[in-house]
ZAFI-99482 format. One line per 2 residues: number of its first residue (from 1); for each residue x, z, y of N, C-alpha, C. Coordinates in nm, 2 decimals, always signed. Atoms other than C-alpha are relative to their C-alpha. Example, Ala and Ser with C-alpha at 12.3 -4.5 7.8 and 13.67 -1.06 7.14 Angstrom:
2
1) +0.09:+0.00:-0.12:+1.23:+0.78:-0.45:+0.09:+0.00:+0.12; -0.09:+0.00:-0.11:+1.37:+0.71:-0.11:-0.08:+0.08:+0.11;
# end
This chain:
275
1) +0.09:-0.10:+0.05:-1.05:-1.19:-2.66:-0.11:+0.02:+0.10; +0.11:-0.03:-0.09:-1.40:-1.13:-2.52:+0.02:+0.13:+0.08;
3) -0.03:-0.12:-0.09:-1.37:-0.89:-2.22:-0.08:+0.12:-0.04; +0.08:-0.11:+0.04:-1.65:-0.67:-2.35:+0.06:+0.07:-0.12;
5) -0.06:-0.05:+0.12:-1.48:-0.63:-2.69:+0.13:+0.07:+0.04; -0.12:-0.06:-0.04:-1.15:-0.56:-2.51:-0.02:+0.14:+0.06;
7) +0.03:-0.13:-0.06:-1.31:-0.28:-2.30:-0.04:+0.10:-0.11; +0.04:-0.09:+0.11:-1.46:-0.13:-2.62:+0.12:+0.05:-0.07;
9) -0.12:-0.04:+0.07:-1.13:-0.13:-2.79:+0.08:+0.10:+0.08; -0.08:-0.09:-0.09:-0.96:+0.03:-2.49:-0.07:+0.14:+0.01;
11) +0.08:-0.12:-0.01:-1.24:+0.29:-2.46:+0.02:+0.09:-0.12; -0.01:-0.08:+0.12:-1.23:+0.40:-2.82:+0.14:+0.04:-0.04;
13) -0.15:-0.02:+0.02:-0.85:+0.37:-2.84:+0.04:+0.12:+0.07; -0.04:-0.11:-0.08:-0.80:+0.61:-2.56:-0.08:+0.13:-0.03;
15) +0.07:-0.11:+0.05:-1.07:+0.84:-2.69:+0.08:+0.07:-0.12; -0.08:-0.05:+0.11:-0.86:+0.87:-3.01:+0.13:+0.06:+0.05;
17) -0.14:-0.03:-0.04:-0.53:+0.90:-2.82:+0.02:+0.12:+0.09; -0.02:-0.10:-0.12:-0.60:+1.17:-2.56:+0.09:+0.11:-0.04;
19) -0.08:-0.11:+0.04:-0.45:+1.46:-2.75:+0.15:-0.03:-0.01; -0.14:+0.04:+0.01:-0.13:+1.29:-2.84:+0.06:-0.05:+0.13;
21) -0.05:+0.05:-0.12:-0.11:+1.12:-2.51:+0.04:+0.11:+0.10; -0.03:-0.12:-0.09:-0.12:+1.45:-2.32:+0.13:+0.07:-0.06;
23) -0.11:-0.07:+0.06:+0.13:+1.60:-2.57:+0.13:-0.07:+0.03; -0.13:+0.07:+0.00:+0.39:+1.32:-2.55:+0.03:-0.07:+0.13;
25) -0.02:+0.08:-0.12:+0.34:+1.14:-2.22:+0.00:+0.07:+0.13; +0.00:-0.07:-0.13:+0.27:+1.39:-1.95:+0.14:+0.04:+0.05;
27) -0.14:-0.03:-0.04:+0.63:+1.51:-1.94:+0.08:-0.13:+0.03; -0.08:+0.12:-0.02:+0.77:+1.16:-1.98:-0.03:-0.08:+0.13;
29) +0.04:+0.08:-0.12:+0.57:+1.02:-1.69:+0.00:+0.09:+0.13; +0.00:-0.09:-0.12:+0.61:+1.32:-1.45:+0.07:-0.06:+0.12;
31) -0.08:+0.05:-0.11:+0.88:+1.15:-1.25:-0.07:-0.11:+0.08; +0.06:+0.11:-0.07:+0.70:+0.83:-1.17:-0.14:+0.04:+0.06;
33) +0.12:-0.05:-0.06:+0.37:+1.01:-1.11:+0.03:+0.07:+0.13; -0.03:-0.07:-0.12:+0.53:+1.24:-0.86:+0.04:-0.10:+0.11;
35) -0.04:+0.10:-0.10:+0.69:+0.94:-0.68:-0.12:-0.08:+0.05; +0.12:+0.07:-0.05:+0.35:+0.76:-0.67:-0.08:+0.09:+0.10;
37) +0.08:-0.09:-0.09:+0.18:+1.07:-0.52:+0.08:+0.01:+0.14; -0.08:-0.01:-0.13:+0.47:+1.09:-0.26:-0.03:-0.13:+0.08;
39) +0.02:+0.12:-0.07:+0.42:+0.72:-0.17:-0.15:-0.01:+0.05; +0.14:+0.00:-0.04:+0.04:+0.77:-0.15:-0.02:+0.08:+0.12;
41) +0.01:-0.09:-0.11:+0.08:+1.05:+0.10:-0.14:+0.05:+0.03; +0.14:-0.05:-0.02:-0.26:+1.21:+0.05:+0.01:+0.11:+0.10;
43) +0.00:-0.10:-0.11:-0.35:+1.42:+0.36:-0.11:+0.09:-0.02; +0.10:-0.10:+0.00:-0.55:+1.73:+0.40:-0.13:-0.05:+0.04;
45) +0.13:+0.04:-0.04:-0.92:+1.66:+0.41:-0.04:-0.14:-0.04; +0.04:+0.13:+0.04:-0.91:+1.31:+0.27:-0.08:-0.01:-0.12;
47) +0.07:+0.03:+0.12:-1.14:+1.15:+0.02:+0.08:-0.10:-0.08; -0.09:+0.08:+0.08:-0.95:+1.01:-0.27:-0.07:-0.03:-0.14;
49) +0.05:+0.04:+0.13:-1.04:+0.81:-0.58:+0.11:-0.03:-0.09; -0.10:+0.03:+0.10:-0.83:+0.81:-0.89:-0.06:-0.09:-0.10;
51) +0.04:+0.11:+0.09:-0.88:+0.49:-1.09:+0.08:+0.01:-0.13; -0.07:-0.01:+0.13:-0.80:+0.50:-1.47:+0.08:+0.14:+0.01;
53) -0.06:-0.13:-0.03:-0.73:+0.87:-1.41:+0.06:+0.07:-0.12; -0.06:-0.06:+0.12:-0.64:+0.95:-1.77:-0.04:+0.14:-0.01;
55) +0.03:-0.14:+0.02:-0.61:+1.32:-1.85:+0.02:+0.08:+0.13; +0.01:-0.07:-0.13:-0.58:+1.40:-1.48:+0.12:+0.05:+0.07;
57) -0.12:-0.05:-0.07:-0.22:+1.47:-1.39:+0.02:-0.04:+0.14; -0.01:+0.05:-0.14:-0.21:+1.25:-1.08:-0.12:+0.05:+0.08;
59) +0.12:-0.04:-0.07:-0.57:+1.34:-0.99:+0.02:+0.15:+0.05; -0.03:-0.14:-0.04:-0.47:+1.71:-0.99:+0.10:+0.01:+0.11;
61) -0.10:-0.01:-0.10:-0.16:+1.65:-0.78:-0.06:-0.04:+0.14; +0.07:+0.04:-0.13:-0.37:+1.46:-0.52:-0.10:+0.10:+0.05;
63) +0.10:-0.10:-0.04:-0.64:+1.72:-0.52:+0.07:+0.12:+0.06; -0.08:-0.11:-0.06:-0.38:+1.99:-0.45:+0.04:-0.04:+0.15;
65) -0.05:+0.05:-0.13:-0.25:+1.78:-0.16:-0.11:+0.00:+0.11; +0.11:+0.01:-0.10:-0.59:+1.72:+0.01:-0.07:+0.13:+0.03;
67) +0.06:-0.14:-0.02:-0.70:+2.08:-0.03:-0.15:+0.00:-0.01; +0.14:-0.02:+0.02:-1.05:+2.22:-0.05:-0.09:-0.07:+0.10;
69) +0.08:+0.08:-0.10:-1.16:+2.03:+0.26:-0.01:-0.15:-0.04; +0.00:+0.13:+0.05:-1.09:+1.71:+0.08:-0.10:-0.02:-0.11;
71) +0.10:+0.03:+0.11:-1.29:+1.53:-0.19:+0.08:-0.10:-0.09; -0.07:+0.08:+0.10:-1.14:+1.38:-0.51:-0.09:-0.04:-0.12;
73) +0.08:+0.05:+0.11:-1.31:+1.17:-0.78:+0.10:-0.07:-0.09; -0.08:+0.07:+0.10:-1.12:+1.07:-1.10:-0.09:-0.07:-0.09;
75) +0.08:+0.08:+0.09:-1.27:+0.79:-1.31:+0.08:-0.07:-0.10; -0.07:+0.06:+0.12:-1.18:+0.65:-1.65:-0.10:-0.06:-0.09;
77) +0.09:+0.07:+0.09:-1.33:+0.42:-1.91:-0.03:+0.09:-0.12; +0.00:-0.08:+0.12:-1.26:+0.68:-2.18:-0.07:+0.14:+0.03;
79) +0.07:-0.13:-0.02:-1.50:+0.98:-2.20:+0.09:+0.11:-0.04; -0.09:-0.10:+0.04:-1.24:+1.18:-2.38:+0.10:+0.03:+0.11;
81) -0.10:-0.02:-0.11:-0.99:+1.13:-2.10:-0.07:+0.06:+0.12; +0.08:-0.06:-0.11:-1.26:+1.21:-1.84:-0.02:+0.15:-0.03;
83) +0.02:-0.14:+0.03:-1.33:+1.53:-2.02:+0.13:+0.08:+0.01; -0.13:-0.07:-0.01:-0.96:+1.62:-2.05:+0.04:+0.02:+0.14;
85) -0.03:-0.01:-0.14:-0.91:+1.55:-1.68:-0.08:+0.11:+0.07; +0.09:-0.11:-0.06:-1.21:+1.77:-1.59:+0.05:+0.14:-0.04;
87) -0.05:-0.13:+0.04:-1.07:+2.06:-1.79:+0.13:+0.03:+0.07; -0.13:-0.03:-0.07:-0.73:+2.02:-1.63:-0.03:+0.04:+0.14;
89) +0.03:-0.03:-0.14:-0.88:+2.02:-1.28:-0.06:+0.14:+0.01; +0.07:-0.13:+0.00:-1.10:+2.32:-1.36:+0.10:+0.12:-0.03;
91) -0.10:-0.11:+0.03:-0.81:+2.52:-1.51:+0.09:+0.03:+0.12; -0.08:-0.02:-0.12:-0.62:+2.47:-1.19:-0.08:+0.05:+0.12;
93) +0.08:-0.04:-0.11:-0.91:+2.58:-0.98:-0.03:-0.10:+0.11; +0.02:+0.11:-0.10:-0.95:+2.24:-0.81:-0.15:-0.04:+0.00;
95) +0.15:+0.02:+0.01:-1.33:+2.26:-0.76:-0.04:-0.11:+0.08; +0.04:+0.11:-0.08:-1.33:+1.99:-0.50:+0.03:-0.13:-0.06;
97) -0.03:+0.12:+0.07:-1.22:+1.74:-0.76:-0.09:-0.01:-0.13; +0.09:+0.02:+0.11:-1.46:+1.59:-1.02:+0.04:-0.12:-0.08;
99) -0.03:+0.12:+0.07:-1.44:+1.33:-1.29:-0.13:-0.07:-0.05; +0.12:+0.08:+0.05:-1.68:+1.06:-1.42:+0.05:-0.12:-0.08;
101) -0.03:+0.12:+0.08:-1.67:+0.79:-1.68:-0.05:-0.12:+0.08; +0.03:+0.12:-0.08:-1.66:+0.45:-1.50:+0.09:-0.11:-0.03;
103) -0.09:+0.12:+0.02:-1.53:+0.10:-1.55:+0.06:-0.04:+0.14; -0.08:+0.03:-0.12:-1.26:+0.02:-1.29:-0.04:-0.13:+0.05;
105) +0.03:+0.14:-0.04:-1.38:-0.34:-1.28:-0.14:+0.00:+0.07; +0.14:-0.01:-0.05:-1.74:-0.23:-1.18:-0.02:+0.14:+0.05;
107) +0.02:-0.14:-0.05:-1.72:+0.09:-0.97:-0.14:+0.02:+0.06; +0.13:-0.03:-0.05:-2.06:+0.23:-0.92:+0.01:+0.10:+0.12;
109) -0.02:-0.08:-0.12:-1.97:+0.36:-0.58:-0.03:-0.08:+0.12; +0.03:+0.08:-0.13:-2.07:+0.27:-0.22:+0.13:-0.05:+0.06;
111) -0.11:+0.06:-0.07:-1.86:+0.06:+0.00:+0.07:+0.10:+0.10; -0.07:-0.07:-0.11:-1.59:+0.21:+0.23:-0.02:+0.16:-0.01;
113) +0.02:-0.15:+0.01:-1.62:+0.57:+0.09:+0.13:+0.08:-0.02; -0.12:-0.07:+0.03:-1.25:+0.66:+0.03:+0.11:-0.03:+0.10;
115) -0.12:+0.02:-0.08:-0.94:+0.71:+0.24:+0.12:-0.05:-0.08; -0.11:+0.03:+0.08:-0.71:+0.66:-0.05:-0.05:-0.02:-0.15;
117) +0.02:+0.03:+0.14:-0.72:+0.51:-0.40:+0.14:+0.00:-0.07; -0.12:-0.01:+0.08:-0.45:+0.59:-0.66:-0.03:-0.05:-0.14;
119) +0.01:+0.04:+0.14:-0.40:+0.42:-1.00:+0.14:+0.00:-0.06; -0.13:-0.02:+0.07:-0.11:+0.53:-1.22:+0.00:-0.06:-0.14;
121) -0.02:+0.06:+0.13:-0.03:+0.29:-1.51:-0.13:-0.02:-0.07; +0.13:+0.03:+0.06:-0.39:+0.18:-1.56:-0.04:-0.14:+0.01;
123) +0.05:+0.14:-0.02:-0.43:-0.17:-1.43:+0.04:-0.10:-0.11; -0.05:+0.09:+0.10:-0.23:-0.33:-1.71:-0.09:-0.01:-0.12;
125) +0.08:-0.01:+0.12:-0.49:-0.23:-1.97:-0.14:-0.07:+0.03; +0.14:+0.06:-0.03:-0.79:-0.40:-1.79:+0.00:-0.15:-0.03;
127) +0.02:+0.14:+0.03:-0.93:-0.73:-1.90:+0.02:-0.09:+0.13; +0.00:+0.08:-0.13:-0.95:-0.84:-1.53:+0.05:+0.10:+0.11;
129) -0.06:-0.09:-0.11:-0.71:-0.64:-1.30:-0.04:-0.04:+0.14; +0.04:+0.05:-0.13:-0.80:-0.86:-1.01:-0.14:+0.05:+0.04;
131) +0.13:-0.05:-0.03:-1.16:-0.75:-1.04:+0.01:+0.15:+0.04; -0.02:-0.14:-0.04:-1.05:-0.39:-1.02:+0.06:+0.01:+0.14;
133) -0.05:+0.00:-0.13:-0.84:-0.46:-0.72:-0.10:-0.04:+0.11; +0.11:+0.03:-0.09:-1.14:-0.62:-0.55:-0.09:+0.12:+0.02;
135) +0.08:-0.12:-0.02:-1.34:-0.31:-0.62:+0.07:+0.11:+0.08; -0.08:-0.10:-0.08:-1.06:-0.09:-0.49:-0.01:-0.03:+0.15;
137) +0.00:+0.04:-0.14:-1.05:-0.29:-0.17:-0.14:+0.03:+0.06; +0.14:-0.02:-0.05:-1.43:-0.26:-0.14:-0.03:+0.15:+0.03;
139) +0.04:-0.14:-0.02:-1.45:+0.12:-0.17:+0.09:+0.07:+0.10; -0.08:-0.06:-0.11:-1.17:+0.18:+0.08:-0.06:-0.02:+0.13;
141) +0.04:+0.01:-0.14:-1.25:+0.25:+0.43:+0.10:-0.09:+0.08; -0.10:+0.07:-0.08:-1.09:+0.03:+0.70:+0.12:+0.08:+0.03;
143) -0.12:-0.08:-0.02:-0.73:+0.15:+0.73:+0.03:+0.08:-0.12; -0.03:-0.08:+0.12:-0.75:+0.32:+0.39:+0.11:-0.06:-0.08;
145) -0.12:+0.04:+0.08:-0.46:+0.30:+0.14:-0.03:+0.00:-0.14; +0.00:-0.01:+0.14:-0.40:+0.23:-0.22:+0.14:+0.01:-0.05;
147) -0.13:-0.02:+0.06:-0.11:+0.34:-0.43:-0.01:-0.03:-0.15; +0.01:+0.05:+0.13:-0.05:+0.17:-0.76:+0.14:+0.01:-0.08;
149) -0.12:+0.01:+0.09:+0.20:+0.20:-1.05:-0.03:-0.07:-0.12; +0.02:+0.08:+0.13:+0.24:-0.04:-1.34:+0.14:+0.00:-0.07;
151) -0.13:+0.02:+0.07:+0.51:-0.09:-1.61:+0.07:-0.12:+0.06; -0.08:+0.11:-0.05:+0.79:-0.32:-1.50:+0.01:-0.11:-0.10;
153) -0.02:+0.11:+0.09:+0.93:-0.61:-1.69:+0.03:+0.04:-0.14; -0.01:-0.03:+0.14:+0.91:-0.62:-2.06:+0.14:+0.02:-0.05;
155) -0.14:-0.01:+0.05:+1.29:-0.67:-2.11:+0.06:+0.13:+0.05; -0.06:-0.13:-0.05:+1.35:-0.34:-1.92:-0.08:+0.12:-0.05;
157) +0.08:-0.11:+0.06:+1.10:-0.14:-2.12:+0.03:+0.00:-0.15; -0.04:+0.00:+0.13:+1.26:-0.06:-2.45:-0.11:+0.02:-0.11;
159) +0.11:-0.04:+0.09:+0.94:+0.07:-2.61:-0.09:-0.12:-0.02; +0.09:+0.11:+0.00:+0.77:-0.27:-2.56:-0.01:-0.06:-0.14;
161) +0.01:+0.06:+0.13:+0.85:-0.38:-2.91:-0.12:+0.05:-0.09; +0.11:-0.05:+0.08:+0.56:-0.17:-3.04:-0.11:-0.09:-0.01;
163) +0.12:+0.09:-0.01:+0.31:-0.43:-2.93:+0.01:-0.11:-0.11; -0.02:+0.11:+0.10:+0.46:-0.71:-3.15:-0.01:+0.06:-0.14;
165) +0.00:-0.06:+0.13:+0.51:-0.47:-3.44:-0.14:+0.03:-0.05; +0.14:-0.03:+0.04:+0.15:-0.36:-3.44:-0.08:-0.13:-0.02;
167) +0.07:+0.13:+0.00:+0.03:-0.71:-3.37:+0.02:-0.08:-0.13; -0.03:+0.06:+0.13:+0.20:-0.83:-3.69:-0.09:+0.05:-0.11;
169) +0.08:-0.06:+0.10:-0.03:-0.60:-3.88:-0.15:-0.02:+0.02; +0.14:+0.03:-0.04:-0.36:-0.66:-3.70:+0.00:-0.07:+0.13;
171) +0.00:+0.08:-0.12:-0.40:-0.94:-3.46:-0.11:+0.04:+0.09; +0.10:-0.06:-0.09:-0.57:-0.79:-3.16:-0.02:-0.08:+0.13;
173) +0.00:+0.07:-0.13:-0.47:-0.99:-2.85:-0.05:+0.09:+0.11; +0.03:-0.09:-0.10:-0.55:-0.68:-2.65:+0.12:+0.02:+0.09;
175) -0.11:-0.02:-0.10:-0.34:-0.65:-2.33:+0.10:-0.12:-0.01; -0.10:+0.11:+0.01:-0.18:-1.00:-2.37:+0.09:-0.02:+0.13;
177) -0.07:+0.02:-0.13:-0.07:-0.99:-2.00:+0.05:+0.14:+0.05; -0.03:-0.14:-0.04:+0.04:-0.62:-2.01:+0.11:+0.01:+0.10;
179) -0.11:-0.01:-0.09:+0.37:-0.68:-1.84:+0.00:-0.10:+0.12; +0.00:+0.10:-0.10:+0.26:-0.96:-1.61:+0.00:+0.06:+0.14;
181) +0.00:-0.06:-0.13:+0.19:-0.72:-1.32:+0.13:+0.05:+0.05; -0.13:-0.06:-0.04:+0.54:-0.59:-1.33:+0.11:-0.10:+0.03;
183) -0.10:+0.11:-0.02:+0.71:-0.93:-1.29:+0.01:-0.03:+0.15; -0.02:+0.04:-0.14:+0.86:-1.00:-0.95:-0.08:+0.08:+0.10;
185) +0.09:-0.06:-0.09:+0.62:-0.94:-0.67:-0.15:-0.02:-0.03; +0.14:+0.04:+0.05:+0.31:-1.01:-0.88:-0.11:+0.10:+0.05;
187) +0.10:-0.10:-0.04:+0.13:-0.68:-0.80:-0.03:-0.01:+0.15; +0.01:+0.01:-0.14:+0.19:-0.71:-0.43:-0.08:-0.12:+0.04;
189) +0.08:+0.13:-0.03:+0.06:-1.07:-0.43:-0.14:+0.02:-0.04; +0.14:-0.02:+0.04:-0.25:-0.97:-0.62:-0.07:+0.09:+0.10;
191) +0.06:-0.08:-0.11:-0.32:-0.70:-0.36:-0.03:-0.08:+0.12; +0.02:+0.08:-0.12:-0.28:-0.95:-0.08:-0.12:-0.10:-0.03;
193) +0.11:+0.09:+0.04:-0.52:-1.19:-0.27:-0.14:+0.05:+0.02; +0.13:-0.06:-0.02:-0.80:-0.94:-0.24:-0.02:+0.06:+0.14;
195) +0.01:-0.04:-0.14:-0.74:-0.87:+0.13:+0.07:+0.13:+0.03; -0.08:-0.12:-0.03:-0.51:-0.57:+0.10:+0.13:-0.04:+0.06;
197) -0.13:+0.03:-0.06:-0.20:-0.56:+0.31:+0.11:+0.08:-0.07; -0.11:-0.08:+0.07:+0.11:-0.47:+0.10:+0.09:+0.07:+0.10;
199) -0.09:-0.08:-0.08:+0.32:-0.20:+0.25:+0.14:+0.02:-0.06; -0.12:-0.03:+0.07:+0.58:-0.09:+0.00:+0.00:-0.05:-0.14;
201) -0.02:+0.03:+0.15:+0.71:-0.23:-0.33:+0.13:+0.06:-0.04; -0.12:-0.07:+0.04:+0.96:-0.02:-0.52:+0.00:-0.01:-0.16;
203) -0.03:-0.01:+0.14:+1.11:-0.04:-0.87:+0.07:+0.13:-0.04; -0.05:-0.13:+0.04:+1.19:+0.27:-1.06:+0.05:-0.02:-0.15;
205) -0.06:+0.00:+0.13:+1.43:+0.28:-1.36:-0.01:+0.15:-0.05; +0.02:-0.13:+0.06:+1.37:+0.57:-1.60:+0.05:+0.00:-0.15;
207) -0.03:-0.01:+0.14:+1.46:+0.69:-1.95:-0.10:+0.09:-0.06; +0.10:-0.08:+0.08:+1.20:+0.81:-2.20:+0.08:+0.07:-0.11;
209) -0.08:-0.08:+0.09:+1.37:+1.09:-2.38:-0.09:+0.06:-0.11; +0.07:-0.05:+0.11:+1.25:+1.18:-2.73:+0.09:+0.08:-0.09;
211) -0.08:-0.09:+0.08:+1.37:+1.47:-2.94:+0.05:-0.06:-0.13; -0.03:+0.06:+0.13:+1.36:+1.27:-3.26:-0.09:-0.12:-0.03;
213) +0.08:+0.12:+0.03:+1.21:+0.97:-3.44:-0.15:+0.03:+0.00; +0.14:-0.03:+0.01:+0.88:+1.14:-3.50:-0.06:+0.00:+0.14;
215) +0.05:-0.01:-0.14:+0.84:+1.21:-3.12:+0.00:-0.14:+0.06; +0.00:+0.14:-0.05:+0.94:+0.85:-3.04:-0.11:-0.08:-0.05;
217) +0.11:+0.07:+0.06:+0.69:+0.71:-3.28:-0.14:+0.05:+0.05; +0.13:-0.06:-0.05:+0.41:+0.95:-3.17:-0.03:-0.05:+0.14;
219) +0.02:+0.05:-0.13:+0.46:+0.84:-2.81:-0.04:-0.14:+0.00; +0.02:+0.14:+0.00:+0.47:+0.47:-2.88:-0.14:-0.03:-0.06;
221) +0.12:+0.03:+0.07:+0.16:+0.49:-3.10:-0.12:+0.07:+0.06; +0.11:-0.07:-0.06:-0.06:+0.70:-2.87:-0.05:-0.06:+0.13;
223) +0.05:+0.08:-0.12:-0.16:+0.43:-2.62:-0.12:-0.09:-0.04; +0.12:+0.08:+0.00:-0.52:+0.30:-2.62:-0.01:-0.09:-0.13;
225) +0.03:+0.09:+0.11:-0.55:-0.01:-2.84:+0.10:+0.02:-0.12; -0.10:-0.02:+0.11:-0.23:+0.07:-3.04:-0.05:+0.12:-0.08;
227) +0.05:-0.12:+0.07:-0.38:+0.41:-3.12:-0.12:-0.03:-0.09; +0.12:+0.04:+0.09:-0.70:+0.25:-3.25:+0.05:-0.07:-0.12;
229) -0.06:+0.07:+0.12:-0.50:+0.01:-3.47:+0.06:+0.10:-0.10; -0.08:-0.10:+0.09:-0.28:+0.30:-3.60:-0.10:+0.08:-0.08;
231) +0.09:-0.08:+0.07:-0.59:+0.50:-3.69:-0.06:-0.07:-0.12; +0.06:+0.08:+0.11:-0.70:+0.22:-3.93:+0.11:-0.04:-0.10;
233) -0.11:+0.04:+0.09:-0.36:+0.16:-4.10:+0.00:+0.10:-0.12; -0.03:-0.09:+0.11:-0.30:+0.29:-4.45:+0.14:+0.05:+0.00;
235) -0.13:-0.06:+0.00:+0.01:+0.49:-4.54:+0.11:-0.10:-0.01; -0.11:+0.10:+0.01:+0.21:+0.19:-4.64:+0.03:-0.08:+0.13;
237) -0.01:+0.07:-0.13:+0.14:+0.00:-4.32:+0.06:+0.10:+0.11; -0.05:-0.10:-0.09:+0.21:+0.32:-4.12:+0.15:+0.01:-0.01;
239) -0.14:-0.02:+0.02:+0.55:+0.36:-4.28:+0.08:-0.13:+0.04; -0.07:+0.13:-0.04:+0.64:-0.01:-4.22:+0.01:+0.00:+0.15;
241) +0.00:+0.00:-0.15:+0.54:+0.02:-3.85:+0.10:+0.10:+0.06; -0.10:-0.10:-0.05:+0.74:+0.34:-3.80:+0.14:-0.05:-0.02;
243) -0.13:+0.04:+0.03:+1.04:+0.20:-3.97:+0.05:-0.12:+0.09; -0.04:+0.12:-0.09:+1.04:-0.13:-3.77:+0.01:+0.05:+0.15;
245) -0.01:-0.05:-0.14:+0.98:+0.06:-3.44:+0.13:+0.07:+0.02; -0.13:-0.08:-0.01:+1.27:+0.30:-3.50:+0.12:-0.09:+0.00;
247) -0.11:+0.09:+0.00:+1.49:+0.01:-3.59:+0.01:-0.08:+0.13; +0.00:+0.08:-0.12:+1.39:-0.17:-3.27:+0.06:+0.08:+0.12;
249) -0.05:-0.08:-0.11:+1.50:+0.13:-3.05:+0.13:+0.07:-0.04; -0.12:-0.07:+0.05:+1.81:+0.23:-3.26:+0.11:-0.01:+0.10;
251) -0.11:+0.01:-0.09:+2.04:+0.10:-2.99:+0.01:+0.11:+0.10; +0.01:-0.11:-0.10:+1.92:+0.39:-2.77:+0.00:+0.14:-0.06;
253) -0.01:-0.13:+0.07:+1.97:+0.66:-3.03:+0.11:+0.09:+0.06; -0.10:-0.10:-0.05:+2.14:+0.97:-2.90:-0.01:+0.12:-0.09;
255) +0.00:-0.11:+0.10:+2.22:+1.21:-3.19:-0.13:-0.02:-0.08; +0.13:+0.01:+0.07:+1.88:+1.29:-3.35:-0.11:-0.06:+0.08;
257) +0.11:+0.04:-0.10:+1.69:+1.18:-3.04:+0.02:-0.15:+0.05; -0.01:+0.14:-0.06:+1.64:+0.86:-2.83:-0.02:+0.01:+0.15;
259) +0.02:+0.01:-0.14:+1.67:+0.77:-2.47:-0.03:-0.14:+0.03; +0.05:+0.14:-0.01:+1.46:+0.46:-2.43:-0.02:-0.04:+0.14;
261) +0.02:+0.04:-0.14:+1.48:+0.27:-2.10:-0.14:-0.04:+0.03; +0.14:+0.04:-0.05:+1.17:+0.21:-1.89:+0.02:-0.04:+0.14;
263) +0.01:+0.04:-0.14:+1.09:+0.04:-1.56:-0.14:+0.00:+0.04; +0.13:+0.00:-0.06:+0.80:+0.09:-1.33:+0.01:-0.08:+0.13;
265) +0.01:+0.06:-0.14:+0.68:-0.10:-1.02:-0.11:+0.08:+0.07; +0.09:-0.08:-0.08:+0.51:+0.10:-0.75:-0.03:-0.08:+0.13;
267) +0.05:+0.08:-0.12:+0.31:-0.07:-0.47:-0.10:+0.08:+0.08; +0.11:-0.06:-0.09:+0.12:+0.07:-0.17:-0.05:-0.12:+0.09;
269) +0.07:+0.10:-0.09:-0.12:-0.14:+0.04:-0.11:+0.07:+0.08; +0.11:-0.06:-0.07:-0.39:-0.08:+0.29:-0.11:-0.11:+0.03;
271) +0.11:+0.09:-0.04:-0.73:-0.23:+0.38:+0.02:-0.01:+0.16; -0.02:+0.02:-0.14:-0.70:-0.38:+0.73:-0.11:+0.07:+0.08;
273) +0.09:-0.06:-0.09:-0.87:-0.21:+1.02:-0.11:-0.10:+0.03; +0.11:+0.09:-0.04:-1.21:-0.36:+1.11:+0.04:-0.06:+0.14;
275) -0.03:+0.08:-0.13:-1.18:-0.62:+1.39:-0.08:+0.07:+0.11;
# end
């Protein structure tokens, strides 16, 4: 798929998904987000960039850590996500943190302006994640760090069946390499390829707990390009998609609810000090 079209689908998909995403994913992702912030170790007074900041959960946590003497910028391709993140920061009184719509593959920011860059579960959606990593390396100061989280291997993410189910209804080819960054040491190697020194790689197993089938489906269908496809389905297709997805996760049914397995990969790296 043409990269420009892919970005457009991502942008409008996340614009549509923002309300459901906040409702269904913020609690589900709280554990991995907290672990990422811990690994990132934001320090008081630092300048931090949040790439693919979404609705601002990680951006807010980082802003709290650096304090009012620090500076935080959260960027995302979706204007609706940027607006939601801005409201979240404002509601918490984090006036030293701001948001802006920006493409992670083409950051309109000066070189070497940040001590830390964080990106939580955003790289997988980009047409060219290597371009984003090059941009991250560029905007980091010498000695600056990056902390990244991506989904792990497909076979360890029970919800991954939603991609194939939706794809059977509308061939999109968006995110064809979604799980590639979670394989082996792929993410650490890609960091090294753009001149960043990998520091830590960690895998995290988790369980996505849903109260019932409606919650499980709402979560699975509130992600970017999937949300855009869902918005265009008629009632018959929606019922077929829901039925197939619930069947695919039935093995993890617990009473009326579901405990769907998930895996994440977290990597930290740094830009080498200037010679």
